[in-house]
C-alpha positions, -999 to 999 in steps of 0.1 A, spaced: 42 270 -173 22 240 -157 -5 227 -181 -41 222 -171 -62 192 -181 -85 197 -210 -120 210 -201 -150 186 -204 -168 183 -237 -204 195 -238 -219 161 -240 -201 148 -209 -207 180 -190 -244 177 -197 -244 141 -185 -228 152 -152 -249 184 -150 -260 178 -114 -224 184 -103 -202 217 -101 -175 221 -128 -147 208 -106 -165 178 -93 -177 168 -127 -141 172 -142 -126 151 -115 -151 124 -120 -146 123 -157 -109 121 -151 -115 90 -131 -133 73 -161 -168 81 -150 -189 88 -179 -226 85 -166 -245 100 -137 -252 65 -126 -216 57 -122 -210 92 -106 -236 83 -79 -220 49 -73 -187 65 -71 -195 93 -46 -220 72 -25 -207 36 -24 -232 12 -9 -223 -19 11 -254 -37 1 -256 -28 -35 -219 -24 -47 -201 -55 -32 -201 -86 -52 -212 -121 -41 -180 -139 -30 -193 -172 -44 -188 -158 -79 -151 -164 -73 -137 -196 -88 -131 -221 -62 -146 -200 -34 -177 -225 -29 -153 -253 -26 -131 -233 -3 -159 -222 20 -173 -257 22 -140 -271 31 -132 -245 58 -168 -248 72 -164 -286 76 -130 -280 93 -144 -256 118 -174 -278 127 -154 -310 129 -126 -295 151 -98 -302 125 -66 -283 133 -65 -252 110 -34 -232 102 -36 -197 87 -3 -189 68 -1 -152 61 24 -127 48 42 -104 72 33 -70 57 5 -45 62 -17 -67 38 -8 -101 52 -11 -91 89 -46 -76 87 -57 -106 67 -43 -129 93 -63 -109 119 -94 -113 99 -92 -151 98 -80 -150 135 -111 -132 146 -135 -154 126 -120 -186 136 -119 -175 172 -156 -164 170 -167 -198 156 -147 -218 182 -124 -234 156 -92 -253 165 -65 -231 147 -32 -213 148 -17 -184 129 17 -190 113 36 -159 101 71 -167 85 100 -146 98 109 -122 72 146 -123 75 150 -160 83 123 -176 62 114 -149 36 83 -144 17 57 -172 12 55 -207 22 85 -229 29 89 -267 34 103 -264 71 73 -245 82 49 -269 63 66 -299 80 65 -281 115 26 -276 109 21 -313 101 40 -324 133 15 -301 152 -15 -319 138 -26 -294 111 -51 -308 86 -59 -277 66 -38 -246 58 -55 -215 47 -30 -189 31 -35 -152 31 -17 -129 7 6 -157 -4 8 -192 -17 2 -188 -53 38 -193 -65 47 -218 -37 44 -251 -57 69 -271 -38 58 -263 -2 22 -269 -12 32 -303 -28 50 -312 4 18 -304 24 -2 -328 3 23 -355 8 20 -350 46 -18 -354 44 -27 -317 46 -50 -297 23 -43 -261 13 -68 -233 5 -49 -204 -11 -63 -169 -9 -40 -145 -27 -40 -118 -52 -4 -120 -67 4 -135 -101 10 -173 -104 44 -187 -114 50 -194 -152 47 -230 -144 11 -228 -135 -11 -231 -103 -1 -251 -72 -18 -283 -66 -39 -270 -38 -73 -281 -26 -88 -247 -38 -73 -216 -53 -91 -184 -46 -73 -156 -66 -89 -137 -93 -56 -127 -108 -44 -163 -111 -71 -181 -131 -79 -183 -167 -115 -195 -157 -122 -166 -134 -156 -148 -137 -156 -125 -106 -163 -90 -118 -135 -74 -99 -97 -85 -100 -80 -59 -78 -87 -70 -42 -58 -70 -18 -49 -103 0 -68 -93 31 -98 -85 10 -98 -120 -6 -95 -134 29 -126 -115 40 -146 -128 11 -138 -162 22 -150 -155 57 -182 -140 42 -188 -172 21 -181 -196 49 -204 -177 73 -234 -181 51 -230 -219 53 -219 -220 90 -249 -200 102 -273 -224 85 -256 -254 102 -255 -238 135 -292 -230 133 -299 -266 123 -279 -279 154 -298 -256 176 -267 -236 183 -265 -198 185 -253 -186 151 -227 -160 145 -249 -128 142 -258 -116 109 -236 -85 101 -209 -95 125 -184 -96 96 -187 -59 92 -165 -53 121 -137 -71 103 -138 -42 77 -114 -22 99 -86 -47 88 -98 -49 53 -98 -11 50 -63 -9 65 -49 -34 42 -66 -21 11 -53 14 17 -18 2 28 -12 -22 1 -19 5 -26 -44 -15 -48 -66 6 -71 -91 24 -50 -119 19 -75 -147 -4 -79 -151 -30 -48 -120 -15 -33 -134 18 -29 -164 5 -11 -141 -16 11 -118 14 18 -147 38 26 -165 15 49 -131 1 64 -123 37 74 -157 41 91 -152 10 110 -116 19 118 -128 52 133 -153 31 157 -131 0 162 -129 -13 197 -95 -30 193 -74 -20 223 -42 -23 203 -53 0 176 -65 25 202 -30 24 219 -11 28 188 -32 57 175 -29 75 208 9 69 208 12 85 174 -12 113 181 -38 103 155 -74 110 163 -93 77 158 -125 95 152 -112 114 122 -87 87 107 -80 93 71 -63 72 44 -31 95 49 -30 83 85 -29 48 74 -3 54 46 21 77 66 16 67 102 0 32 107 13 10 79 50 21 85 47 10 121 30 -24 111 56 -30 85 83 -20 109 76 -51 130 87 -75 103 115 -52 89 132 -48 123 121 -79 142 91 -102 144 58 -95 125 38 -114 151 42 -83 173 20 -63 148 -6 -93 145 -8 -96 184 -14 -59 188 -45 -60 167 -59 -93 183 -51 -90 219 -77 -80 245 -52 -74 272 -46 -36 277 -13 -40 293 -1 -63 264 -15 -39 237 2 -9 254 36 -27 255 32 -38 220 22 -3 206 53 11 223 74 -17 207 62 -9 172 68 27 177 105 19 189 109 -5 159 97 23 135 122 48 151 149 22 147 138 17 110 142 53 105 175 54 120 188 25 103 174 38 69 190 71 76 224 53 82 220 34 50 211 66 31 244 82 43 263 52 32 248 53 -1 254 90 -5 291 84 5 295 59 -22 279 79 -48 303 108 -40 333 86 -43 324 79 -80 341 95 -109 311 97 -129 272 95 -125 259 68 -146 222 64 -160 215 37 -134 227 35 -97 232 0 -84 249 -5 -50 249 -30 -22 265 -46 8 260 -80 23 254 -62 57 226 -40 44 191 -52 56 170 -60 24 139 -51 41 150 -14 45 163 -9 9 130 0 -8 127 31 16 162 41 9 161 36 -28 130 57 -31 148 87 -15 180 84 -36 160 79 -68 141 111 -60 172 130 -53 193 119 -83 162 114 -107 174 80 -121 167 44 -113 183 31 -81 190 -6 -73 201 -14 -38 208 -49 -24 218 -67 7 219 -104 18 190 -122 35 193 -146 64 191 -175 40 221 -162 21 202 -150 -10 211 -115 -24 178 -94 -25 171 -58 -31 148 -31 -42 144 -6 -71 128 26 -75 126 40 -110 131 78 -105 104 84 -129 123 80 -160 120 43 -168 97 13 -162 114 -5 -133 101 -39 -141 108 -37 -177 143 -25 -171 149 -56 -150 133 -78 -176 156 -63 -203 187 -72 -181 200 -104 -193 213 -134 -171 213 -114 -138 182 -119 -118 170 -151 -102 136 -134 -99 123 -100 -103 88 -84 -99 71 -50 -94 55 -23 -117 66 10 -133 79 29 -103 92 2 -80 102 -35 -76 120 -61 -59 146 -86 -71 169 -115 -63 204 -114 -80 224 -144 -91 256 -148 -71 277 -148 -101 261 -116 -113 262 -93 -84 296 -78 -93 283 -67 -127 249 -57 -117 253 -20 -126 270 -25 -158 242 -49 -171 217 -25 -160 232 5 -178 235 -18 -209 199 -26 -207 190 11 -201 210 20 -232 192 -6 -254 157 4 -241 168 41 -248 181 32 -283 147 16 -292 129 46 -276 112 22 -251 120 41 -219 91 55 -201 96 93 -199 81 109 -167 50 125 -177 43 161 -169 19 166 -141 -14 183 -151 -34 205 -129 -71 197 -122 -80 234 -117 -64 268 -113 -72 285 -79 -60 315 -57 -49 311 -22 -80 329 -8 -103 304 -24 -89 275 -4 -113 274 26 -129 245 45 -160 244 22 -138 240 -8 -118 211 8 -150 195 19 -161 194 -17 -129 177 -27 -132 152 1 -162 138 -12 -140 119 -38 -118 103 -9 -105 80 0 -77 89 -24 -51 64 -36 -42 44 -68 -63 53 -99 -81 79 -76 -53 104 -69 -56 136 -50 -67 165 -71 -37 187 -82 -42 224 -80 -23 252 -99 -17 286 -82 -1 312 -106 20 341 -97 16 337 -60 38 358 -36 61 339 -14 56 358 21 80 336 40 104 306 38 111 284 66 124 248 74 113 224 102 120 191 116 150 176 136 174 184 109 152 211 92 147 186 63 111 198 57 100 230 37 73 255 45 62 284 25 36 310 34 19 322 3 -6 346 -9 -20 362 -40 -7 395 -51 -43 410 -48 -50 397 -13 -17 397 5 -32 394 38 -50 360 30 -22 337 33 -19 299 33 9 276 44 24 252 17 46 223 29 69 196 14 83 169 37 119 156 27 118 179 -3 142 165 -29 151 168 -66 137 196 -87 114 208 -60 143 212 -35 163 231 -61 135 254 -70 128 260 -34 166 269 -27 164 294 -55 132 310 -41 134 342 -18 110 360 2 86 382 -18 95 362 -49 68 351 -74 61 315 -84 36 291 -99 30 261 -78 14 228 -81 0 212 -49 -26 190 -32 -50 205 -6 -52 189 28 -60 194 65 -30 201 90 -41 174 116 -10 183 138 -21 219 143 -50 230 165 -83 236 146 -68 214 117 -63 244 93 -61 240 55 -28 239 39 -11 230 7 12 199 1 37 212 -25 43 191 -56 64 215 -78 76 252 -79 86 273 -109 98 308 -104 81 335 -127 
């Protein structure tokens, strides 16, 4: 039987008395203890709930330096990451610098040939082109050597990043704006994505730039213009899966509002091609439709195509680039499918199934392996490590935990194996020492056993339901109430609903290979009031339970509630999380 969360205690229920039982419970489970915090959460304010960027350590110094470079015509280079945080961040600075008439260029390293972060060759190339100031986006905090080289060549570097620094300390940059990297940081919120930090730099610089423009008798950048950049901030905040609480909730909420109105011709072309209604854009559209296509640009080719899509004003170019990204995404899916089949073949050739799966091939593209590892880990319910070889010869890969172990802690417990590794409980990335690759799985299995012996494995927690409901209760008004807590994401998960002893009226599969599952369900008392429940790429325990289910069987199910945006009238449906026959 699926468990329910404990009900609220009387004191907290009284504090949140103005809300219905479900809303009050959902707020409390998100750490909201007062009616003031509830109001702030449900009605985020742009003017009241965003912090002054000058509170960030080094922000004033960075903004003054960037302002000087803009006004003096110095050559500025924006060095960004190539993912769906770095690309939107690069677009933010591009639009700002273009608006101010700055002398600048955007540098985006090639994912396969150059890899993540700054590199000496790229730095030297910028120096030859006359660059005097480099501003990083979503990168730079661990790039000590390239930044030192930039200084040798007479360039100054402003780092805007949100990643953790190297153990050896901060780079010798002109300014380091990163709330996660500094012991002397006083900024109230530390969870901004890279594009969010870049936008804060724009806001801080604009306040100085406007006063100078007015003093010179020039037309200043209009007050509030920076709000139009929130489309890219919202896209990155949601795509990068930072916690959607505090300032990030404000940026995601208003970012979605701007995305729905954004005049970017490339965004419009992309959304039209994937049949997403811009006026009703949601966080799910970003996570499942937009971000994969932006990331496909770097995974399958050149990230600059995604960058140009969002910055071009040429309709023909935008149309061509939107089609290229769609083609790259289809190619990504096809190659990921081929890799998945190759992994399945190797697993089936084994004589035993070990506690950790580690496989690789020098021909496998590392940029696709996280996608493949996730599916394999879900299916086999254990940690999966997959590796390939980058263009620079390094052996890189991705891990997905499968829910039973902390991925990063497992890597850290594996001795003399990784050149570097990073991530969190569910996923991570790594670079393997050349001399350790042939023993990678053995080392991981040994580390897994040590953690298990010390009871340090993280068992997957049983999912609790937020409320018990019946199918006939799930109507538009009910979903509208739930959507007041959106946008959903990290630390603000979609509510989970329990439906007990439902009747499965019909079972079907859909998709090109019938890889998706759909159930039509109802309560026993009202069999004529049915609702669809779907699961995309059903794997693991869910797939096994569904295969054992027959028409007219009874089951308890856990599910999210959502709108079916691909069907006419956007009917309500359930997104299956688990099934148990009763």
